[in-house]
C-alpha positions in Angstrom: 8.2 22.8 6.3 4.8 21.8 7.7 5.0 20.7 11.4 2.2 19.6 13.7 3.6 19.1 17.2 0.5 17.5 18.6 -2.2 16.5 16.1 -4.6 15.7 18.9 -4.4 19.3 20.1 -4.6 20.8 16.6 -8.2 21.5 15.5 -7.3 20.8 11.9 -6.4 17.1 12.7 -7.9 16.3 16.1 -10.8 14.3 14.6 -8.8 12.7 11.8 -9.0 8.8 11.8 -5.2 8.6 11.5 -4.9 10.5 14.8 -7.8 8.8 16.6 -7.4 5.3 15.2 -4.8 2.6 15.4 -2.1 4.6 13.7 -2.2 7.1 16.6 -0.3 9.8 14.8 0.5 12.6 17.1 3.5 14.3 15.5 4.0 15.2 11.8 6.8 17.1 10.1 7.0 17.2 6.3 8.9 19.0 3.6 7.4 19.2 0.0 9.3 17.4 -2.7 9.5 18.8 -6.2 10.3 17.2 -9.6 12.9 18.9 -11.7 10.1 20.8 -13.5 8.9 22.3 -10.2 5.8 20.1 -9.8 5.2 18.8 -6.3 5.5 15.1 -6.2 5.0 14.3 -2.5 6.7 15.0 0.8 9.5 13.7 2.9 7.9 13.4 6.3 8.4 12.0 9.8 5.6 10.9 12.1 5.5 9.7 15.7 2.9 8.4 18.1 4.1 11.0 20.7 3.9 14.8 20.5 7.3 16.3 19.6 9.0 19.6 18.8 11.9 19.9 16.3 14.7 22.1 17.2 16.4 24.2 14.5 19.1 21.7 13.8 16.6 18.8 13.4 14.4 20.9 11.0 17.5 21.8 9.0 18.4 18.1 8.8 14.9 17.3 7.5 15.2 20.0 4.9 18.7 18.7 3.9 17.3 15.2 3.5 14.4 16.5 1.3 17.0 18.3 -0.9 18.9 15.0 -1.3 15.7 13.2 -2.3 15.0 15.9 -4.9 18.5 15.5 -6.3 17.8 11.8 -6.6 14.6 12.5 -8.5 16.3 14.6 -11.2 18.3 11.8 -12.9 15.4 9.4 -12.9 13.2 12.0 -14.6 15.7 12.6 -17.4 
């Protein structure tokens, strides 16, 4: 998982137009998604305009959802 609790306070993203502009992204949490062959095909992510922290249960739910998405990708690739 890749989690940014407050993008405005994170030097990697503080000057990003998505953070400073109209989208006003402050929170990001993403889990990489993989095709059946292991290639990364994107990420399942959640964003918010307010800073947040995920607790362990919420992070596990996000990982579970990503796993379900990957399972859905498998039949379509076959």
